[in-house]
mmJSON file of the N, C-alpha and C atoms, coordinates in Angstrom:
{"data_MODEL":{"atom_site":{
"group_PDB":["ATOM","ATOM","ATOM","ATOM","ATOM","ATOM","ATOM","ATOM","ATOM","ATOM","ATOM","ATOM","ATOM","ATOM","ATOM","ATOM","ATOM","ATOM","ATOM","ATOM","ATOM","ATOM","ATOM","ATOM","ATOM","ATOM","ATOM","ATOM","ATOM","ATOM","ATOM","ATOM","ATOM","ATOM","ATOM","ATOM","ATOM","ATOM","ATOM","ATOM","ATOM","ATOM","ATOM","ATOM","ATOM","ATOM","ATOM","ATOM","ATOM","ATOM","ATOM","ATOM","ATOM","ATOM","ATOM","ATOM","ATOM","ATOM","ATOM","ATOM","ATOM","ATOM","ATOM","ATOM","ATOM","ATOM","ATOM","ATOM","ATOM","ATOM","ATOM","ATOM","ATOM","ATOM","ATOM","ATOM","ATOM","ATOM","ATOM","ATOM","ATOM","ATOM","ATOM","ATOM","ATOM","ATOM","ATOM","ATOM","ATOM","ATOM","ATOM","ATOM","ATOM","ATOM","ATOM","ATOM","ATOM","ATOM","ATOM","ATOM","ATOM","ATOM","ATOM","ATOM","ATOM","ATOM","ATOM","ATOM","ATOM","ATOM","ATOM","ATOM","ATOM","ATOM","ATOM","ATOM","ATOM","ATOM","ATOM","ATOM","ATOM","ATOM","ATOM","ATOM","ATOM","ATOM","ATOM","ATOM","ATOM","ATOM","ATOM","ATOM","ATOM","ATOM","ATOM","ATOM","ATOM","ATOM","ATOM","ATOM","ATOM","ATOM","ATOM","ATOM","ATOM","ATOM","ATOM","ATOM","ATOM","ATOM","ATOM","ATOM","ATOM","ATOM","ATOM","ATOM","ATOM","ATOM","ATOM","ATOM","ATOM","ATOM","ATOM","ATOM","ATOM","ATOM","ATOM","ATOM","ATOM","ATOM","ATOM","ATOM","ATOM","ATOM","ATOM","ATOM","ATOM","ATOM","ATOM","ATOM","ATOM","ATOM","ATOM","ATOM","ATOM","ATOM","ATOM","ATOM","ATOM"],
"id":[1,2,3,4,5,6,7,8,9,10,11,12,13,14,15,16,17,18,19,20,21,22,23,24,25,26,27,28,29,30,31,32,33,34,35,36,37,38,39,40,41,42,43,44,45,46,47,48,49,50,51,52,53,54,55,56,57,58,59,60,61,62,63,64,65,66,67,68,69,70,71,72,73,74,75,76,77,78,79,80,81,82,83,84,85,86,87,88,89,90,91,92,93,94,95,96,97,98,99,100,101,102,103,104,105,106,107,108,109,110,111,112,113,114,115,116,117,118,119,120,121,122,123,124,125,126,127,128,129,130,131,132,133,134,135,136,137,138,139,140,141,142,143,144,145,146,147,148,149,150,151,152,153,154,155,156,157,158,159,160,161,162,163,164,165,166,167,168,169,170,171,172,173,174,175,176,177,178,179,180,181,182,183,184,185,186,187,188,189],
"type_symbol":["N","C","C","N","C","C","N","C","C","N","C","C","N","C","C","N","C","C","N","C","C","N","C","C","N","C","C","N","C","C","N","C","C","N","C","C","N","C","C","N","C","C","N","C","C","N","C","C","N","C","C","N","C","C","N","C","C","N","C","C","N","C","C","N","C","C","N","C","C","N","C","C","N","C","C","N","C","C","N","C","C","N","C","C","N","C","C","N","C","C","N","C","C","N","C","C","N","C","C","N","C","C","N","C","C","N","C","C","N","C","C","N","C","C","N","C","C","N","C","C","N","C","C","N","C","C","N","C","C","N","C","C","N","C","C","N","C","C","N","C","C","N","C","C","N","C","C","N","C","C","N","C","C","N","C","C","N","C","C","N","C","C","N","C","C","N","C","C","N","C","C","N","C","C","N","C","C","N","C","C","N","C","C","N","C","C","N","C","C"],
"label_atom_id":["N","CA","C","N","CA","C","N","CA","C","N","CA","C","N","CA","C","N","CA","C","N","CA","C","N","CA","C","N","CA","C","N","CA","C","N","CA","C","N","CA","C","N","CA","C","N","CA","C","N","CA","C","N","CA","C","N","CA","C","N","CA","C","N","CA","C","N","CA","C","N","CA","C","N","CA","C","N","CA","C","N","CA","C","N","CA","C","N","CA","C","N","CA","C","N","CA","C","N","CA","C","N","CA","C","N","CA","C","N","CA","C","N","CA","C","N","CA","C","N","CA","C","N","CA","C","N","CA","C","N","CA","C","N","CA","C","N","CA","C","N","CA","C","N","CA","C","N","CA","C","N","CA","C","N","CA","C","N","CA","C","N","CA","C","N","CA","C","N","CA","C","N","CA","C","N","CA","C","N","CA","C","N","CA","C","N","CA","C","N","CA","C","N","CA","C","N","CA","C","N","CA","C","N","CA","C","N","CA","C","N","CA","C","N","CA","C","N","CA","C"],
"label_alt_id":[null,null,null,null,null,null,null,null,null,null,null,null,null,null,null,null,null,null,null,null,null,null,null,null,null,null,null,null,null,null,null,null,null,null,null,null,null,null,null,null,null,null,null,null,null,null,null,null,null,null,null,null,null,null,null,null,null,null,null,null,null,null,null,null,null,null,null,null,null,null,null,null,null,null,null,null,null,null,null,null,null,null,null,null,null,null,null,null,null,null,null,null,null,null,null,null,null,null,null,null,null,null,null,null,null,null,null,null,null,null,null,null,null,null,null,null,null,null,null,null,null,null,null,null,null,null,null,null,null,null,null,null,null,null,null,null,null,null,null,null,null,null,null,null,null,null,null,null,null,null,null,null,null,null,null,null,null,null,null,null,null,null,null,null,null,null,null,null,null,null,null,null,null,null,null,null,null,null,null,null,null,null,null,null,null,null,null,null,null],
"label_comp_id":["MET","MET","MET","SER","SER","SER","LYS","LYS","LYS","LYS","LYS","LYS","CYS","CYS","CYS","ASP","ASP","ASP","VAL","VAL","VAL","CYS","CYS","CYS","GLY","GLY","GLY","LYS","LYS","LYS","ALA","ALA","ALA","PRO","PRO","PRO","ILE","ILE","ILE","LYS","LYS","LYS","ALA","ALA","ALA","ALA","ALA","ALA","LYS","LYS","LYS","LEU","LEU","LEU","THR","THR","THR","PHE","PHE","PHE","SER","SER","SER","HIS","HIS","HIS","LYS","LYS","LYS","GLN","GLN","GLN","ILE","ILE","ILE","VAL","VAL","VAL","HIS","HIS","HIS","THR","THR","THR","GLN","GLN","GLN","GLU","GLU","GLU","PRO","PRO","PRO","ASN","ASN","ASN","LEU","LEU","LEU","GLN","GLN","GLN","SER","SER","SER","VAL","VAL","VAL","LYS","LYS","LYS","VAL","VAL","VAL","ASN","ASN","ASN","MET","MET","MET","ASN","ASN","ASN","GLY","GLY","GLY","THR","THR","THR","VAL","VAL","VAL","LYS","LYS","LYS","ARG","ARG","ARG","ILE","ILE","ILE","LYS","LYS","LYS","VAL","VAL","VAL","CYS","CYS","CYS","THR","THR","THR","SER","SER","SER","CYS","CYS","CYS","LEU","LEU","LEU","ARG","ARG","ARG","ALA","ALA","ALA","GLY","GLY","GLY","LYS","LYS","LYS","VAL","VAL","VAL","GLN","GLN","GLN","LYS","LYS","LYS","ALA","ALA","ALA","ILE","ILE","ILE"],
"label_asym_id":["A","A","A","A","A","A","A","A","A","A","A","A","A","A","A","A","A","A","A","A","A","A","A","A","A","A","A","A","A","A","A","A","A","A","A","A","A","A","A","A","A","A","A","A","A","A","A","A","A","A","A","A","A","A","A","A","A","A","A","A","A","A","A","A","A","A","A","A","A","A","A","A","A","A","A","A","A","A","A","A","A","A","A","A","A","A","A","A","A","A","A","A","A","A","A","A","A","A","A","A","A","A","A","A","A","A","A","A","A","A","A","A","A","A","A","A","A","A","A","A","A","A","A","A","A","A","A","A","A","A","A","A","A","A","A","A","A","A","A","A","A","A","A","A","A","A","A","A","A","A","A","A","A","A","A","A","A","A","A","A","A","A","A","A","A","A","A","A","A","A","A","A","A","A","A","A","A","A","A","A","A","A","A","A","A","A","A","A","A"],
"label_entity_id":["1","1","1","1","1","1","1","1","1","1","1","1","1","1","1","1","1","1","1","1","1","1","1","1","1","1","1","1","1","1","1","1","1","1","1","1","1","1","1","1","1","1","1","1","1","1","1","1","1","1","1","1","1","1","1","1","1","1","1","1","1","1","1","1","1","1","1","1","1","1","1","1","1","1","1","1","1","1","1","1","1","1","1","1","1","1","1","1","1","1","1","1","1","1","1","1","1","1","1","1","1","1","1","1","1","1","1","1","1","1","1","1","1","1","1","1","1","1","1","1","1","1","1","1","1","1","1","1","1","1","1","1","1","1","1","1","1","1","1","1","1","1","1","1","1","1","1","1","1","1","1","1","1","1","1","1","1","1","1","1","1","1","1","1","1","1","1","1","1","1","1","1","1","1","1","1","1","1","1","1","1","1","1","1","1","1","1","1","1"],
"label_seq_id":[1,1,1,2,2,2,3,3,3,4,4,4,5,5,5,6,6,6,7,7,7,8,8,8,9,9,9,10,10,10,11,11,11,12,12,12,13,13,13,14,14,14,15,15,15,16,16,16,17,17,17,18,18,18,19,19,19,20,20,20,21,21,21,22,22,22,23,23,23,24,24,24,25,25,25,26,26,26,27,27,27,28,28,28,29,29,29,30,30,30,31,31,31,32,32,32,33,33,33,34,34,34,35,35,35,36,36,36,37,37,37,38,38,38,39,39,39,40,40,40,41,41,41,42,42,42,43,43,43,44,44,44,45,45,45,46,46,46,47,47,47,48,48,48,49,49,49,50,50,50,51,51,51,52,52,52,53,53,53,54,54,54,55,55,55,56,56,56,57,57,57,58,58,58,59,59,59,60,60,60,61,61,61,62,62,62,63,63,63],
"pdbx_PDB_ins_code":[null,null,null,null,null,null,null,null,null,null,null,null,null,null,null,null,null,null,null,null,null,null,null,null,null,null,null,null,null,null,null,null,null,null,null,null,null,null,null,null,null,null,null,null,null,null,null,null,null,null,null,null,null,null,null,null,null,null,null,null,null,null,null,null,null,null,null,null,null,null,null,null,null,null,null,null,null,null,null,null,null,null,null,null,null,null,null,null,null,null,null,null,null,null,null,null,null,null,null,null,null,null,null,null,null,null,null,null,null,null,null,null,null,null,null,null,null,null,null,null,null,null,null,null,null,null,null,null,null,null,null,null,null,null,null,null,null,null,null,null,null,null,null,null,null,null,null,null,null,null,null,null,null,null,null,null,null,null,null,null,null,null,null,null,null,null,null,null,null,null,null,null,null,null,null,null,null,null,null,null,null,null,null,null,null,null,null,null,null],
"Cartn_x":[3.551,4.989,4.079,4.658,4.39,5.73,5.225,6.671,6.242,6.612,6.25,7.733,7.726,8.942,8.276,8.692,8.099,8.224,9.232,9.735,8.998,9.187,8.887,7.534,6.864,5.767,6.181,7.458,7.614,6.815,6.207,5.455,5.796,5.809,5.332,4.533,5.222,4.344,4.049,3.221,2.787,3.791,4.328,5.014,4.744,5.047,4.495,6.126,6.369,7.239,7.074,7.51,7.326,8.088,7.454,8.396,8.764,9.306,10.112,8.25,7.522,6.535,5.111,5.748,4.997,3.504,3.974,3.121,3.585,2.293,2.715,2.505,3.495,3.518,3.777,2.421,2.879,3.208,4.07,4.839,4.937,6.017,5.685,6.971,7.138,8.852,8.847,9.422,9.429,10.886,10.507,11.544,12.591,13.516,14.819,14.663,14.016,14.044,15.181,15.285,16.289,15.33,16.017,15.643,16.335,16.313,17.529,16.993,17.491,17.12,17.816,16.444,16.148,16.196,16.733,16.737,14.852,14.167,12.73,12.164,12.551,11.909,12.557,13.793,14.358,14.552,13.525,13.683,14.247,14.517,15.024,13.998,13.81,12.653,13.641,12.815,13.412,12.261,12.427,11.492,12.388,10.921,11.905,12.001,13.305,13.643,13.96,13.717,14.28,15.413,16.766,17.865,18.369,17.305,17.153,16.846,16.083,16.065,17.144,18.016,19.013,20.166,20.264,21.549,20.863,20.053,19.591,19.59,19.98,19.873,18.604,17.593,16.608,16.222,16.97,16.873,17.965,17.994,19.327,19.811,20.401,20.674,21.078,20.421,20.798,22.378,22.983,24.339,24.232],
"Cartn_y":[54.919,55.034,53.926,54.425,53.478,52.782,51.561,50.486,50.007,51.264,51.222,51.931,51.267,52.198,53.433,54.428,55.472,55.836,55.206,55.008,53.972,52.894,51.346,50.911,51.114,50.785,49.585,49.107,47.582,47.954,46.659,46.434,45.312,45.519,44.059,42.773,41.732,40.702,39.513,38.908,37.732,36.385,35.501,34.656,33.387,32.482,31.224,30.341,30.266,29.303,28.024,26.725,25.401,24.829,24.166,23.815,22.55,21.76,20.074,19.308,19.76,18.736,19.221,20.593,20.757,21.864,22.552,23.752,24.36,25.416,26.703,28.182,28.535,30.116,31.399,32.351,33.157,34.632,35.065,36.424,36.906,38.158,39.193,39.432,39.518,39.829,41.392,42.461,43.558,44.116,44.918,45.017,45.997,46.308,47.105,48.684,49.371,50.611,51.502,52.38,53.833,54.788,55.664,57.002,57.912,58.455,58.987,60.644,61.721,62.981,63.036,63.543,63.521,64.557,64.701,66.269,65.784,66.323,66.137,67.152,67.496,68.991,70.044,70.248,71.13,71.394,70.567,70.871,69.299,69.498,68.678,67.633,66.451,66.083,64.754,64.376,62.886,61.861,61.025,59.563,58.749,57.574,56.088,55.298,54.967,54.391,52.78,51.919,50.489,50.029,49.227,49.473,49.046,47.945,47.812,49.213,49.564,51.368,51.972,51.999,53.141,52.645,51.005,50.482,50.816,50.757,50.53,52.081,53.004,54.503,55.098,54.561,55.295,56.91,57.057,58.342,58.95,60.614,61.172,61.601,61.433,61.767,63.43,63.859,65.377,65.184,66.693,66.53,67.473],
"Cartn_z":[4.369,3.853,2.776,1.4,0.604,0.361,0.0,-0.604,-1.876,-2.962,-4.485,-4.517,-6.217,-6.828,-7.377,-7.585,-8.329,-10.062,-10.205,-11.362,-11.925,-11.948,-12.282,-12.132,-10.932,-10.298,-9.475,-9.414,-8.602,-7.106,-6.6,-5.477,-4.555,-3.1,-2.831,-3.831,-3.513,-3.453,-2.63,-2.607,-1.711,-2.199,-1.741,-1.79,-0.931,-1.3,-0.106,-0.212,1.387,1.373,2.078,1.393,1.743,2.851,4.418,4.963,4.818,5.417,5.05,5.078,6.265,6.133,5.27,4.148,3.219,3.459,4.949,4.947,4.41,3.829,3.221,4.477,4.216,5.274,3.97,4.19,2.859,4.091,2.718,3.57,2.181,2.637,1.21,1.005,-0.214,-0.844,-1.314,-0.686,-0.994,-2.15,-2.936,-3.584,-2.764,-3.334,-2.557,-3.306,-2.008,-2.715,-1.767,-2.282,-1.955,-2.128,-0.719,-0.795,-1.912,-3.15,-3.723,-4.234,-4.103,-4.744,-6.504,-7.195,-8.504,-9.46,-10.111,-11.154,-11.788,-11.584,-12.078,-12.538,-13.827,-14.655,-14.058,-13.565,-13.493,-11.646,-11.185,-9.768,-8.678,-7.566,-7.459,-6.264,-6.157,-5.735,-4.797,-3.626,-2.835,-3.314,-3.968,-4.305,-4.408,-4.095,-4.024,-5.398,-5.189,-6.839,-6.1,-6.995,-6.883,-7.41,-7.165,-7.262,-8.4,-9.03,-10.534,-11.531,-10.978,-12.393,-11.768,-10.724,-10.313,-11.192,-11.197,-11.59,-13.615,-13.981,-15.315,-16.175,-14.891,-15.26,-15.827,-15.183,-15.148,-14.95,-14.03,-12.745,-12.961,-12.586,-13.091,-11.741,-10.723,-9.272,-9.361,-8.676,-8.381,-7.274,-7.827,-6.961,-5.747],
"occupancy":[1.0,1.0,1.0,1.0,1.0,1.0,1.0,1.0,1.0,1.0,1.0,1.0,1.0,1.0,1.0,1.0,1.0,1.0,1.0,1.0,1.0,1.0,1.0,1.0,1.0,1.0,1.0,1.0,1.0,1.0,1.0,1.0,1.0,1.0,1.0,1.0,1.0,1.0,1.0,1.0,1.0,1.0,1.0,1.0,1.0,1.0,1.0,1.0,1.0,1.0,1.0,1.0,1.0,1.0,1.0,1.0,1.0,1.0,1.0,1.0,1.0,1.0,1.0,1.0,1.0,1.0,1.0,1.0,1.0,1.0,1.0,1.0,1.0,1.0,1.0,1.0,1.0,1.0,1.0,1.0,1.0,1.0,1.0,1.0,1.0,1.0,1.0,1.0,1.0,1.0,1.0,1.0,1.0,1.0,1.0,1.0,1.0,1.0,1.0,1.0,1.0,1.0,1.0,1.0,1.0,1.0,1.0,1.0,1.0,1.0,1.0,1.0,1.0,1.0,1.0,1.0,1.0,1.0,1.0,1.0,1.0,1.0,1.0,1.0,1.0,1.0,1.0,1.0,1.0,1.0,1.0,1.0,1.0,1.0,1.0,1.0,1.0,1.0,1.0,1.0,1.0,1.0,1.0,1.0,1.0,1.0,1.0,1.0,1.0,1.0,1.0,1.0,1.0,1.0,1.0,1.0,1.0,1.0,1.0,1.0,1.0,1.0,1.0,1.0,1.0,1.0,1.0,1.0,1.0,1.0,1.0,1.0,1.0,1.0,1.0,1.0,1.0,1.0,1.0,1.0,1.0,1.0,1.0,1.0,1.0,1.0,1.0,1.0,1.0],
"B_iso_or_equiv":[0.0,0.0,0.0,0.0,0.0,0.0,0.0,0.0,0.0,0.0,0.0,0.0,0.0,0.0,0.0,0.0,0.0,0.0,0.0,0.0,0.0,0.0,0.0,0.0,0.0,0.0,0.0,0.0,0.0,0.0,0.0,0.0,0.0,0.0,0.0,0.0,0.0,0.0,0.0,0.0,0.0,0.0,0.0,0.0,0.0,0.0,0.0,0.0,0.0,0.0,0.0,0.0,0.0,0.0,0.0,0.0,0.0,0.0,0.0,0.0,0.0,0.0,0.0,0.0,0.0,0.0,0.0,0.0,0.0,0.0,0.0,0.0,0.0,0.0,0.0,0.0,0.0,0.0,0.0,0.0,0.0,0.0,0.0,0.0,0.0,0.0,0.0,0.0,0.0,0.0,0.0,0.0,0.0,0.0,0.0,0.0,0.0,0.0,0.0,0.0,0.0,0.0,0.0,0.0,0.0,0.0,0.0,0.0,0.0,0.0,0.0,0.0,0.0,0.0,0.0,0.0,0.0,0.0,0.0,0.0,0.0,0.0,0.0,0.0,0.0,0.0,0.0,0.0,0.0,0.0,0.0,0.0,0.0,0.0,0.0,0.0,0.0,0.0,0.0,0.0,0.0,0.0,0.0,0.0,0.0,0.0,0.0,0.0,0.0,0.0,0.0,0.0,0.0,0.0,0.0,0.0,0.0,0.0,0.0,0.0,0.0,0.0,0.0,0.0,0.0,0.0,0.0,0.0,0.0,0.0,0.0,0.0,0.0,0.0,0.0,0.0,0.0,0.0,0.0,0.0,0.0,0.0,0.0,0.0,0.0,0.0,0.0,0.0,0.0],
"pdbx_formal_charge":[null,null,null,null,null,null,null,null,null,null,null,null,null,null,null,null,null,null,null,null,null,null,null,null,null,null,null,null,null,null,null,null,null,null,null,null,null,null,null,null,null,null,null,null,null,null,null,null,null,null,null,null,null,null,null,null,null,null,null,null,null,null,null,null,null,null,null,null,null,null,null,null,null,null,null,null,null,null,null,null,null,null,null,null,null,null,null,null,null,null,null,null,null,null,null,null,null,null,null,null,null,null,null,null,null,null,null,null,null,null,null,null,null,null,null,null,null,null,null,null,null,null,null,null,null,null,null,null,null,null,null,null,null,null,null,null,null,null,null,null,null,null,null,null,null,null,null,null,null,null,null,null,null,null,null,null,null,null,null,null,null,null,null,null,null,null,null,null,null,null,null,null,null,null,null,null,null,null,null,null,null,null,null,null,null,null,null,null,null],
"auth_seq_id":[1,1,1,2,2,2,3,3,3,4,4,4,5,5,5,6,6,6,7,7,7,8,8,8,9,9,9,10,10,10,11,11,11,12,12,12,13,13,13,14,14,14,15,15,15,16,16,16,17,17,17,18,18,18,19,19,19,20,20,20,21,21,21,22,22,22,23,23,23,24,24,24,25,25,25,26,26,26,27,27,27,28,28,28,29,29,29,30,30,30,31,31,31,32,32,32,33,33,33,34,34,34,35,35,35,36,36,36,37,37,37,38,38,38,39,39,39,40,40,40,41,41,41,42,42,42,43,43,43,44,44,44,45,45,45,46,46,46,47,47,47,48,48,48,49,49,49,50,50,50,51,51,51,52,52,52,53,53,53,54,54,54,55,55,55,56,56,56,57,57,57,58,58,58,59,59,59,60,60,60,61,61,61,62,62,62,63,63,63],
"auth_comp_id":["MET","MET","MET","SER","SER","SER","LYS","LYS","LYS","LYS","LYS","LYS","CYS","CYS","CYS","ASP","ASP","ASP","VAL","VAL","VAL","CYS","CYS","CYS","GLY","GLY","GLY","LYS","LYS","LYS","ALA","ALA","ALA","PRO","PRO","PRO","ILE","ILE","ILE","LYS","LYS","LYS","ALA","ALA","ALA","ALA","ALA","ALA","LYS","LYS","LYS","LEU","LEU","LEU","THR","THR","THR","PHE","PHE","PHE","SER","SER","SER","HIS","HIS","HIS","LYS","LYS","LYS","GLN","GLN","GLN","ILE","ILE","ILE","VAL","VAL","VAL","HIS","HIS","HIS","THR","THR","THR","GLN","GLN","GLN","GLU","GLU","GLU","PRO","PRO","PRO","ASN","ASN","ASN","LEU","LEU","LEU","GLN","GLN","GLN","SER","SER","SER","VAL","VAL","VAL","LYS","LYS","LYS","VAL","VAL","VAL","ASN","ASN","ASN","MET","MET","MET","ASN","ASN","ASN","GLY","GLY","GLY","THR","THR","THR","VAL","VAL","VAL","LYS","LYS","LYS","ARG","ARG","ARG","ILE","ILE","ILE","LYS","LYS","LYS","VAL","VAL","VAL","CYS","CYS","CYS","THR","THR","THR","SER","SER","SER","CYS","CYS","CYS","LEU","LEU","LEU","ARG","ARG","ARG","ALA","ALA","ALA","GLY","GLY","GLY","LYS","LYS","LYS","VAL","VAL","VAL","GLN","GLN","GLN","LYS","LYS","LYS","ALA","ALA","ALA","ILE","ILE","ILE"],
"auth_asym_id":["A","A","A","A","A","A","A","A","A","A","A","A","A","A","A","A","A","A","A","A","A","A","A","A","A","A","A","A","A","A","A","A","A","A","A","A","A","A","A","A","A","A","A","A","A","A","A","A","A","A","A","A","A","A","A","A","A","A","A","A","A","A","A","A","A","A","A","A","A","A","A","A","A","A","A","A","A","A","A","A","A","A","A","A","A","A","A","A","A","A","A","A","A","A","A","A","A","A","A","A","A","A","A","A","A","A","A","A","A","A","A","A","A","A","A","A","A","A","A","A","A","A","A","A","A","A","A","A","A","A","A","A","A","A","A","A","A","A","A","A","A","A","A","A","A","A","A","A","A","A","A","A","A","A","A","A","A","A","A","A","A","A","A","A","A","A","A","A","A","A","A","A","A","A","A","A","A","A","A","A","A","A","A","A","A","A","A","A","A"],
"auth_atom_id":["N","CA","C","N","CA","C","N","CA","C","N","CA","C","N","CA","C","N","CA","C","N","CA","C","N","CA","C","N","CA","C","N","CA","C","N","CA","C","N","CA","C","N","CA","C","N","CA","C","N","CA","C","N","CA","C","N","CA","C","N","CA","C","N","CA","C","N","CA","C","N","CA","C","N","CA","C","N","CA","C","N","CA","C","N","CA","C","N","CA","C","N","CA","C","N","CA","C","N","CA","C","N","CA","C","N","CA","C","N","CA","C","N","CA","C","N","CA","C","N","CA","C","N","CA","C","N","CA","C","N","CA","C","N","CA","C","N","CA","C","N","CA","C","N","CA","C","N","CA","C","N","CA","C","N","CA","C","N","CA","C","N","CA","C","N","CA","C","N","CA","C","N","CA","C","N","CA","C","N","CA","C","N","CA","C","N","CA","C","N","CA","C","N","CA","C","N","CA","C","N","CA","C","N","CA","C","N","CA","C","N","CA","C","N","CA","C","N","CA","C"],
"pdbx_PDB_model_num":[1,1,1,1,1,1,1,1,1,1,1,1,1,1,1,1,1,1,1,1,1,1,1,1,1,1,1,1,1,1,1,1,1,1,1,1,1,1,1,1,1,1,1,1,1,1,1,1,1,1,1,1,1,1,1,1,1,1,1,1,1,1,1,1,1,1,1,1,1,1,1,1,1,1,1,1,1,1,1,1,1,1,1,1,1,1,1,1,1,1,1,1,1,1,1,1,1,1,1,1,1,1,1,1,1,1,1,1,1,1,1,1,1,1,1,1,1,1,1,1,1,1,1,1,1,1,1,1,1,1,1,1,1,1,1,1,1,1,1,1,1,1,1,1,1,1,1,1,1,1,1,1,1,1,1,1,1,1,1,1,1,1,1,1,1,1,1,1,1,1,1,1,1,1,1,1,1,1,1,1,1,1,1,1,1,1,1,1,1]
}}}
């Protein structure tokens, strides 16, 4: 199961947490993906879209 936005290509990134004793803990930050039914070329498909693309209106939801 892919954790990547089908519209903009946003994917998980590696980030480092610093503890009080300055130890680095590497963890992943994942995009906020929603599974949405979308009109694509006259057909309805279910794709994963990040919420920033939804709010920007880059996709048209199927009703």
